[in-house]
C-alpha positions in Angstrom: 62.5 88.7 115.9 59.6 86.2 115.5 58.7 84.8 118.9 57.1 81.8 117.4 60.2 81.0 115.4 62.3 81.4 118.5 60.2 79.1 120.5 60.3 76.5 117.7 64.1 76.8 117.7 64.2 76.3 121.5 61.9 73.3 121.4 63.8 71.4 118.8 67.2 72.6 119.9 66.8 71.3 123.4 65.4 68.1 121.9 68.8 67.7 120.1 70.7 68.5 123.3 69.2 65.8 125.5 71.8 63.1 125.0 74.6 65.4 126.1 72.9 67.8 128.5 73.4 66.2 131.9 76.9 65.1 131.0 77.8 68.6 129.9 76.0 70.7 132.4 75.2 68.8 135.6 78.3 70.0 137.5 78.5 73.4 135.8 75.0 74.5 136.8 75.0 73.1 140.3 76.0 76.3 142.1 73.1 78.2 140.7 70.7 75.3 141.3 71.9 75.0 144.9 71.5 78.8 145.5 68.0 78.7 144.0 66.9 75.8 146.3 68.5 77.5 149.4 66.5 80.6 148.7 63.3 78.6 148.0 63.6 76.9 151.4 61.2 74.2 150.4 59.3 72.4 153.2 58.0 68.9 153.7 54.6 68.4 152.1 54.7 71.4 149.7 53.5 71.5 146.1 56.1 72.9 143.7 56.3 73.9 140.1 59.6 73.7 138.3 59.5 75.7 135.0 61.9 74.9 132.2 62.9 71.8 134.1 65.0 70.1 131.4 65.9 66.6 132.5 64.9 67.3 136.1 68.1 68.4 137.7 66.3 70.7 140.0 63.0 68.8 140.0 64.4 65.8 141.6 66.3 67.8 144.3 63.1 69.7 145.0 61.2 66.4 145.3 63.6 65.2 147.9 63.1 68.4 149.9 59.3 68.2 150.0 59.3 64.5 150.8 56.8 61.8 150.0 53.8 64.0 151.1 54.8 66.7 148.7 54.8 66.9 144.9 56.8 68.6 142.2 55.6 69.2 138.6 58.3 69.8 136.1 57.5 71.6 132.8 59.6 72.2 129.7 59.1 73.3 126.1 61.1 70.3 124.9 59.2 67.1 124.5 62.4 65.0 124.5 63.6 66.7 127.7 60.3 65.8 129.3 60.5 62.2 128.0 64.1 61.9 129.5 62.9 63.3 132.9 60.0 60.9 133.0 62.4 58.0 132.3 64.7 59.2 135.1 61.8 59.5 137.5 61.5 55.7 137.6 64.6 55.6 139.7 65.1 59.1 141.0 61.7 59.9 142.7 58.0 59.0 142.7 56.6 62.3 143.9 57.2 64.0 140.6 55.4 64.5 137.3 56.3 66.1 134.0 54.5 67.9 131.2 55.5 69.8 128.1 54.4 73.4 128.4 55.4 76.9 127.3 56.8 79.0 130.2 55.0 82.0 128.9 51.6 80.3 128.8 51.5 77.4 131.4 48.5 75.3 130.7 47.5 75.1 134.4 44.3 76.4 135.8 43.0 76.2 139.3 46.1 74.7 140.8 48.1 76.9 143.2 51.7 76.1 144.2 53.5 76.7 147.4 56.7 77.5 145.4 57.6 78.0 141.7 61.1 77.5 140.5 62.9 78.4 137.3 66.5 77.4 137.0 68.3 78.9 134.0 65.3 79.0 131.7 64.1 82.6 131.5 67.0 83.6 129.2 65.4 81.6 126.4 61.9 83.0 126.6 61.1 85.6 123.9 59.1 87.4 126.6 60.7 86.6 130.0 58.5 89.2 131.8 55.4 87.2 130.8 57.1 84.0 132.1 57.7 85.7 135.5 54.0 86.8 135.5 53.0 83.2 134.9 55.1 82.1 137.9 53.3 84.7 140.0 49.8 83.7 138.7 50.3 80.1 139.8 51.4 80.8 143.3 49.1 80.6 146.3 49.0 83.8 148.5 52.0 83.6 150.7 53.9 81.4 148.3 57.3 82.2 146.8 59.1 82.0 143.5 62.8 81.8 142.8 64.5 82.1 139.4 68.2 81.8 138.4 69.6 83.1 135.1 73.1 83.6 133.7 74.7 86.9 134.6 76.2 89.7 132.6 77.9 88.9 129.3 81.2 90.5 130.3 81.4 88.0 133.2 80.7 84.9 131.2 83.9 83.8 129.4 82.0 81.4 127.1 79.7 84.1 125.7 81.2 84.2 122.2 79.5 81.0 121.4 76.4 82.9 120.2 78.1 85.2 117.6 80.3 82.3 116.4 77.1 80.3 115.6 75.2 83.2 114.2 78.0 84.0 111.8 77.5 80.5 110.3 73.7 80.0 110.4 70.7 82.2 111.2 69.8 80.5 114.5 67.4 82.8 116.4 68.5 80.9 119.5 68.4 83.6 122.1 69.2 87.1 120.8 68.5 88.8 124.2 70.1 86.0 126.2 72.1 88.2 128.6 69.3 90.8 129.3 67.8 88.9 132.2 71.2 88.9 134.1 72.1 92.5 133.5 72.0 94.8 136.4 68.8 94.4 138.5 66.7 93.5 135.5 65.4 90.2 137.0 64.6 91.8 140.4 62.7 94.6 138.6 60.8 92.0 136.6 59.7 90.2 139.8 58.5 93.5 141.3 56.6 94.4 138.1 54.8 91.0 138.2 53.6 91.8 141.7 56.1 90.0 143.9 57.0 91.5 147.3 60.0 90.8 149.6 62.2 90.5 146.5 65.8 89.6 147.1 68.7 89.0 144.7 72.1 87.2 144.7 74.9 87.5 142.2 77.2 84.5 142.1 80.6 84.1 140.5 81.4 80.6 139.2 83.9 78.7 137.1 83.1 76.2 134.4 85.7 73.4 134.4 86.4 71.3 131.3 89.0 68.6 131.1 90.0 69.3 127.5 89.0 71.0 124.3 86.6 68.2 123.2 84.7 68.5 126.5 84.5 72.3 126.2 83.2 72.2 122.6 80.8 69.3 123.4 79.1 71.4 126.2 79.0 74.6 124.1 77.8 73.2 120.8 76.1 69.8 121.5 74.6 69.9 125.0 73.2 73.4 125.0 71.0 76.0 123.3 72.8 76.0 119.9 72.5 72.3 119.4 69.9 72.7 116.6 72.0 75.2 114.7 75.1 72.9 115.2 73.2 70.0 113.8 73.0 71.9 110.4 76.8 72.4 110.2 78.9 70.5 107.7 82.0 68.9 109.1 84.1 71.8 107.7 81.9 74.4 109.3 82.1 72.5 112.6 85.9 72.6 112.5 85.9 76.3 111.9 83.4 77.0 114.6 85.3 74.9 117.1 88.5 76.7 116.3 86.9 80.1 116.8 85.3 79.0 120.1 88.6 77.6 121.4 90.3 80.8 120.5 87.7 82.8 122.4 88.3 80.7 125.6 92.1 80.4 125.1 92.7 82.9 128.0 91.1 80.4 130.4 93.2 77.4 129.3 94.8 75.5 132.2 97.1 72.8 130.8 94.9 70.6 128.7 91.7 71.8 130.3 89.8 75.1 130.7 88.6 77.1 133.7 86.0 79.5 132.2 84.5 82.3 134.4 80.8 82.6 134.6 78.1 84.4 136.6 74.6 83.6 137.9 71.9 85.8 139.2 69.3 84.3 141.5 66.1 86.3 142.5 63.3 85.3 145.0 60.0 87.0 145.7 56.8 86.3 147.7 53.1 86.6 146.7 
């Protein structure tokens, strides 16, 4: 696997996903984001880094927690995600800023944060251990970091989206996606980076979709396979949608779907 290629796919894939991202995932990711913020226990006046911030779903909530005397910097590999977040900041909060950066090599020197957050971004890094080490590097002594990832593959009913896409186009999206949520992998990565007082939570969740169109839109258009999906012909799209809907058929409830999922949230102190 070529790490540079994978990062390029991530960058331009999430650029493609921007128009559908919040519509598709705002409610679905909320339980993990809330658990992450609860474990971070942000305080008024703190300075916070939000890694892989996307459109700022966690960034703006964190900004509210630290108040007008605090500040939150959101970073993401996708330029269009950052542009969208900056646009939203005009109405959602003034104590935030955004910059395009690679989670494995954050271009920040001499700035130490009270807290570093990463909500559902580590799964996409070619070297997630390096991204965790970067989180540790940028914390002041006594600061804390919290990361949330998707859980084990067998507990995520939507997981067939990846082989369904890979069968149609070589995507290099995230070949090791479920590694970070398997067993105690993430807690061990935190310990290896130097964190102490490491704690972990595993959360069961359900992804609700009103109908087949909404389920497919979230899976193919608003998420990590958006770039690969953009290369599909209409015939290929129909086949991929049919295969995906067959894979989630056990979770159909009337016209809609209730698909099981799992999150892992880990916190550590420096």
